[in-house]
C-alpha positions in Angstrom: 26.3 -4.9 -1.9 23.8 -3.9 -5.0 20.5 -5.6 -5.3 18.6 -6.8 -8.2 14.7 -7.1 -8.2 12.9 -9.0 -10.8 8.7 -8.4 -11.4 7.4 -11.0 -14.1 3.9 -9.7 -15.7 1.7 -12.0 -17.3 -0.2 -9.8 -19.7 -3.8 -10.8 -20.9 -3.9 -11.0 -24.5 -3.7 -7.9 -26.0 -3.0 -6.1 -23.7 0.4 -5.7 -24.4 0.1 -2.3 -25.6 -1.5 -0.9 -22.7 1.2 -2.2 -20.1 4.0 -1.0 -22.3 1.9 2.6 -22.4 1.5 2.7 -18.2 4.6 1.6 -17.4 6.3 4.6 -20.3 3.3 7.0 -18.2 5.1 5.8 -14.5 8.5 5.7 -16.2 9.8 9.5 -14.4 8.5 8.1 -11.3 9.8 4.5 -11.2 13.7 6.3 -12.3 12.7 8.1 -8.6 12.6 5.6 -6.1 15.0 5.8 -3.5 18.2 4.1 -4.0 17.1 2.9 -8.0 20.0 2.9 -10.0 19.0 1.6 -13.3 15.9 -0.1 -14.4 14.0 -2.2 -17.6 11.9 -4.2 -19.4 12.3 -7.5 -20.7 10.3 -9.1 -23.3 10.7 -13.0 -21.9 7.5 -14.4 -23.4 4.5 -14.2 -25.4 1.8 -12.1 -23.2 4.8 -11.3 -20.6 7.5 -8.8 -19.6 10.0 -8.9 -16.8 11.1 -5.7 -15.1 14.4 -5.8 -13.6 15.7 -2.6 -11.5 19.1 -2.2 -9.7 18.9 -0.8 -6.6 22.1 0.2 -4.6 21.4 -2.3 -2.0 18.5 -4.9 -0.9 17.3 -2.1 1.6 16.3 0.1 -1.1 14.8 -2.5 -3.3 12.5 -3.6 -0.4 11.6 0.1 0.9 10.5 0.0 -2.6 7.7 -3.0 -2.8 5.0 -0.5 -1.1 5.3 1.8 -4.8 5.7 -1.2 -6.7 2.8 -2.6 -5.7 0.8 0.4 -5.9 1.9 0.3 -9.4 1.0 -2.7 -10.3 -2.4 -2.6 -8.4 -3.3 0.5 -11.3 -2.8 -2.2 -13.8 -4.3 -5.4 -12.4 -6.7 -5.1 -14.6 -4.8 -5.8 -17.7 -2.5 -9.1 -16.4 -3.4 -12.3 -17.0 -2.1 -12.7 -13.2 -0.5 -11.4 -9.9 2.5 -10.4 -11.3 5.6 -11.9 -8.8 8.4 -9.8 -7.6 12.3 -10.9 -6.2 14.8 -9.4 -5.0 18.3 -10.6 -5.1 21.9 -10.1 -3.9 24.1 -8.9 -7.2 26.8 -7.2 -8.0 26.7 -5.1 -10.3 29.4 -3.5 -12.9 
């Protein structure tokens, strides 16, 4: 069964573009995560982005957590609070 991760990122006011630029810089690395099928960024509120990624299975999504944490550590100065990542079982068509 596929898995979807959802990472909600609350951004400090005025830092939206910096976060977008950082994510763009990491796009190739993110896309090369083992088991990732696709990913994208949703604008889910004022000063809030949500990164959604579809994985082959839950195990791949869980294994990606270390890389995700490494990526997030670099932009902690731009966020208002600790990003929250969750993984869900999913059927993806």
